[in-house]
C-alpha positions, -999 to +999 in steps of 0.1 A: +368+117-043+332+129-053+300+109-045+281+098-078+251+117-085+217+099-079+194+104-105+160+116-093+133+094-108+103+113-102+082+093-130+080+060-128+075+038-160+038+030-163+043-008-163+064-007-127+035+015-114+010-008-121+028-035-111+031-021-077-002-007-073-017-040-080+003-058-053-006-031-030-046-035-041-037-074-036-024-071-001-052-045+008-080-072-003-064-099+015-064-080+049-101-071+043-109-107+037-098-115+067-113-085+085-146-101+073-139-137+091-134-120+125-162-108+149-166-071+154-150-057+188-123-080+195-088-072+200-080-090+166-104-071+147-092-038+157-059-046+148-069-060+115-091-028+108-058-006+118-038-028+094-065-024+066-067+014+071-027+018+069-026-003+037-053+018+021-034+052+032-007+039+016-022+031-016-038+065-018-005+080-010+013+063-037-017+071-061-012+107-050+024+111-054+023+095-089+002+115-108 
C-alpha cells in the first residue's frame, strides 16, 4: 500500500501569514513588558531576557523563511 503524498505548501496564504506573525509579535510584546517590570541582573530578569531573545529570533526566522 502506498503512502499518501504530502503536498508541499511552500507559500502560506497572506492572511494566515499575517495572523501568525501578529500572534508572534503579541507574544514578544507581552514578554518585553514583563521584562520591563523586573529588576535587571536578577535570575528572573535573565530568564525573561532569554525568552524575549528566543521569541524575537523565532519571529525573525519566520519572516525570513516566508519572503
